[in-house]
C-alpha positions as CSV (number, residue, x, y, z in Angstrom):
1,M,-191.7,-128.9,-48.9
2,N,-193.3,-131.0,-45.9
3,I,-196.3,-130.4,-44.2
4,A,-194.3,-129.3,-40.8
5,S,-192.3,-126.7,-42.5
6,E,-195.7,-125.2,-44.6
7,G,-197.0,-124.7,-41.0
8,Q,-194.0,-123.2,-39.6
9,E,-194.3,-120.5,-42.6
10,L,-197.9,-120.1,-42.3
11,A,-197.8,-119.3,-38.5
12,A,-195.0,-116.8,-39.4
13,W,-196.9,-115.2,-42.1
14,A,-200.0,-115.1,-39.5
15,R,-197.8,-113.3,-36.8
16,M,-197.4,-110.3,-39.3
17,L,-201.4,-109.8,-38.5
18,A,-201.0,-110.7,-34.8
19,D,-200.5,-107.1,-33.8
20,G,-203.3,-104.2,-33.7
21,T,-200.9,-101.7,-35.4
22,R,-200.1,-104.1,-38.4
23,A,-203.8,-105.2,-38.8
24,T,-204.8,-101.4,-38.7
25,V,-202.7,-100.4,-41.7
26,C,-203.3,-103.6,-43.7
27,L,-207.2,-102.8,-43.4
28,A,-207.0,-99.1,-44.1
29,L,-205.3,-100.1,-47.3
30,L,-208.1,-102.0,-48.3
31,D,-209.1,-98.9,-50.0
32,G,-206.6,-99.8,-52.8
33,R,-204.5,-96.3,-52.2
34,A,-200.7,-95.9,-51.3
35,W,-200.3,-94.4,-48.4
36,T,-197.6,-92.7,-46.5
37,A,-195.9,-93.9,-43.7
38,T,-197.3,-90.4,-41.7
39,E,-200.4,-90.9,-42.9
40,L,-200.6,-94.9,-41.7
41,A,-198.6,-93.1,-38.6
42,R,-201.7,-90.7,-37.8
43,L,-204.4,-93.3,-38.6
44,A,-202.8,-96.2,-36.0
45,G,-201.9,-93.5,-33.3
46,V,-198.1,-94.4,-33.2
47,S,-195.1,-92.6,-33.8
48,R,-193.4,-92.6,-37.3
49,P,-190.4,-94.7,-36.0
50,T,-192.6,-97.1,-34.7
51,I,-195.2,-97.3,-37.8
52,S,-191.7,-97.5,-40.0
53,E,-190.7,-101.0,-38.0
54,H,-194.2,-102.3,-38.6
55,L,-194.4,-101.1,-42.7
56,N,-191.1,-102.8,-43.0
57,Q,-192.4,-106.0,-41.4
58,L,-195.1,-106.2,-43.6
59,V,-193.3,-105.3,-46.9
60,S,-190.6,-107.9,-46.1
61,G,-193.2,-110.8,-45.7
62,G,-194.8,-109.8,-48.9
63,L,-198.2,-108.4,-47.6
64,L,-197.5,-104.9,-48.7
65,T,-195.2,-103.6,-51.4
66,E,-193.1,-100.2,-51.6
67,V,-193.8,-97.3,-54.2
68,R,-190.7,-94.7,-54.0
69,Q,-191.6,-91.3,-55.6
70,G,-188.9,-89.0,-55.2
71,R,-187.8,-88.5,-51.7
72,H,-191.3,-90.2,-50.5
73,R,-192.4,-93.6,-50.0
74,Y,-195.6,-94.9,-50.4
75,V,-196.8,-98.5,-49.1
76,K,-199.6,-100.5,-50.6
77,L,-201.2,-104.1,-50.5
78,A,-199.3,-106.4,-52.7
79,G,-202.5,-107.1,-55.1
80,P,-205.8,-108.1,-54.8
81,E,-205.0,-111.5,-54.1
82,T,-203.9,-110.2,-50.6
83,A,-207.0,-107.9,-50.6
84,E,-209.5,-110.4,-50.3
85,L,-207.6,-112.6,-48.3
86,L,-207.7,-109.6,-45.2
87,E,-211.7,-108.9,-46.3
88,G,-212.2,-112.5,-45.7
89,L,-210.0,-112.9,-42.4
90,A,-211.9,-109.4,-40.9
91,A,-215.3,-111.1,-42.1
92,L,-214.4,-114.3,-40.0
93,A,-213.4,-112.6,-36.8
94,P,-215.9,-112.3,-34.4
95,R,-217.8,-108.9,-34.4
96,R,-219.1,-106.8,-31.3
97,T,-222.1,-104.9,-31.9
98,E,-220.5,-101.4,-33.2
99,V,-222.6,-98.4,-30.9
100,A,-222.8,-95.3,-32.8
101,T,-222.1,-92.7,-30.2
102,S,-223.1,-89.9,-32.8
103,L,-225.2,-89.0,-35.6
104,A,-222.0,-88.6,-37.9
105,A,-220.9,-91.8,-36.4
106,A,-223.7,-93.6,-37.1
107,S,-224.2,-92.2,-40.7
108,K,-220.5,-93.0,-41.4
109,R,-220.8,-96.7,-40.2
110,D,-224.2,-97.0,-42.2
111,A,-222.3,-95.4,-45.4
112,F,-219.8,-98.3,-44.7
113,A,-222.1,-101.0,-44.5
114,R,-224.1,-100.1,-47.4
115,A,-221.7,-99.7,-50.2
116,R,-217.7,-99.5,-50.6
117,T,-214.9,-100.2,-52.3
118,C,-213.4,-103.7,-51.2
119,Y,-209.7,-103.0,-53.0
120,D,-210.9,-102.3,-56.3
121,H,-214.6,-104.2,-56.5
122,L,-217.8,-103.5,-54.9
123,A,-218.6,-104.4,-51.2
124,G,-221.2,-104.0,-48.6
125,R,-224.9,-104.6,-49.5
126,L,-224.1,-103.1,-53.0
127,G,-221.6,-105.8,-53.9
128,V,-223.3,-108.4,-52.4
129,A,-226.9,-107.7,-54.2
130,L,-225.1,-107.4,-57.4
131,T,-223.6,-110.7,-57.1
132,D,-227.2,-112.2,-56.3
133,A,-228.8,-110.4,-59.0
134,M,-225.8,-111.9,-61.8
135,T,-226.4,-115.4,-60.2
136,E,-230.0,-115.2,-60.2
137,R,-229.9,-113.9,-64.0
138,G,-227.7,-116.7,-65.1
139,L,-224.6,-114.6,-65.6
140,L,-222.5,-116.3,-62.7
141,D,-222.6,-120.1,-62.2
142,W,-221.4,-121.4,-58.9
143,S,-222.0,-125.0,-59.2
144,D,-218.3,-126.0,-59.2
145,G,-217.1,-122.4,-57.5
146,V,-217.8,-119.3,-59.3
147,V,-217.8,-119.4,-63.3
148,L,-218.9,-116.0,-65.4
149,T,-221.2,-117.7,-68.0
150,P,-221.3,-117.1,-71.9
151,E,-224.6,-114.8,-70.9
152,G,-222.6,-113.1,-68.4
153,Q,-219.5,-112.6,-71.1
154,R,-222.3,-111.0,-73.3
155,W,-223.8,-108.7,-70.7
156,L,-220.6,-107.2,-70.1
157,E,-220.1,-106.8,-73.5
158,N,-223.3,-105.0,-73.6
159,L,-222.4,-102.7,-70.9
160,G,-219.3,-101.7,-72.7
161,I,-217.3,-103.4,-70.5
162,S,-214.1,-105.1,-71.5
163,V,-212.4,-107.5,-69.0
164,G,-208.6,-107.1,-69.6
165,G,-206.2,-110.7,-69.2
166,R,-203.7,-109.6,-66.6
167,S,-202.1,-112.8,-65.7
168,G,-202.7,-114.4,-61.8
169,R,-205.7,-112.7,-61.4
170,P,-209.1,-115.1,-61.8
171,L,-211.6,-113.6,-64.0
172,V,-214.1,-114.1,-61.1
173,R,-213.7,-115.1,-57.6
174,S,-215.7,-115.1,-54.5
175,C,-214.8,-112.5,-51.5
176,L,-216.8,-112.9,-47.9
177,D,-218.0,-109.3,-47.2
178,V,-216.8,-108.8,-44.3
179,T,-220.1,-106.7,-43.0
180,E,-223.0,-108.8,-45.1
181,R,-221.0,-112.4,-44.2
182,R,-221.8,-113.3,-48.0
183,P,-219.9,-113.6,-50.7
184,H,-219.3,-110.6,-53.4
185,L,-217.7,-110.5,-56.6
186,A,-214.1,-110.3,-57.1
187,G,-211.4,-110.9,-59.7
188,R,-210.9,-109.2,-63.1
189,V,-215.1,-108.9,-63.7
190,G,-215.4,-107.3,-60.0
191,A,-212.6,-104.5,-60.6
192,A,-214.2,-103.9,-63.9
193,L,-217.7,-103.5,-62.9
194,C,-216.6,-101.5,-60.1
195,E,-214.5,-99.0,-62.7
196,H,-217.5,-98.6,-64.8
197,A,-219.6,-97.8,-62.1
198,L,-217.3,-95.3,-60.8
199,K,-217.0,-94.0,-64.7
200,Q,-220.6,-93.6,-65.2
201,G,-221.4,-91.9,-62.0
202,W,-223.5,-94.6,-60.5
203,V,-221.6,-94.6,-57.2
204,S,-218.6,-91.9,-56.2
205,H,-216.5,-91.8,-53.4
206,I,-217.5,-90.6,-49.8
207,T,-214.6,-88.3,-48.8
208,G,-212.6,-90.0,-46.0
209,G,-212.7,-93.8,-46.8
210,R,-214.1,-96.5,-48.3
211,A,-217.7,-95.8,-48.6
212,L,-219.7,-95.1,-51.8
213,K,-222.5,-92.9,-52.6
214,V,-225.3,-94.7,-54.5
215,T,-227.3,-93.1,-57.1
216,G,-230.7,-94.3,-58.6
217,S,-228.5,-95.1,-62.2
218,V,-226.7,-98.0,-60.2
219,R,-230.0,-99.8,-61.5
220,D,-228.3,-100.2,-64.9
221,L,-226.1,-103.1,-63.0
222,G,-229.0,-105.0,-63.4
223,L,-230.4,-104.9,-59.7
224,P,-233.8,-105.1,-58.4
225,A,-235.7,-102.1,-58.6
226,G,-236.7,-103.0,-54.5
227,V,-232.8,-103.6,-54.2
228,V,-231.9,-99.9,-55.3
229,Q,-234.7,-98.2,-53.7
230,D,-233.5,-100.0,-50.5
231,L,-229.7,-98.7,-51.3
232,L,-231.4,-95.3,-51.9
233,S,-233.3,-95.0,-48.9
234,R,-230.7,-95.6,-46.3
235,G,-228.5,-93.1,-48.2
């Protein structure tokens, strides 16, 4: 394939996200769950036929996959690489200063920025702080991309974390954080750390979104005491 053809294909792919409704759908699916068309229509404020048309385009374009359960149809992101790409694009987009119109809105905004999931890994200040701490302790090496060091492998083993070898997904990967504008850790290690933190109760889901509640036990991820205190004081 020549570069002109590749350019046309890239432009066609980008047009799938050049629509507010389709972009809203993709951002909602960053929570890693499978959603119904009815749920997404309600979220986007459009009719069921309209959302179905948008979902068909996203599925046929490879951004979403379809899950059938009986008579019900669900859609989810095609995979972690799609999620990381969307988070990175969102982070690069110009952001307006969000003005909270109520205490509840301000709390929701702050919780999202403090700690959340990005598909299946940790994001927000928590995710970036964890990545920084792992780097400072020599668990990650950024000299040529990001690599898990032997010390990092031993650290995971000491936590009781086993990283599966799912084909096609990197062991570690950098994902640009949409609120911090700095990288947090993705890949199989990022997903395993998030799963472990949830199972241990160090973080827990806040109903109604991707935000996470942080407990003091999150220090067991090797975060500096000052970082943990900051996360808790803003909770």
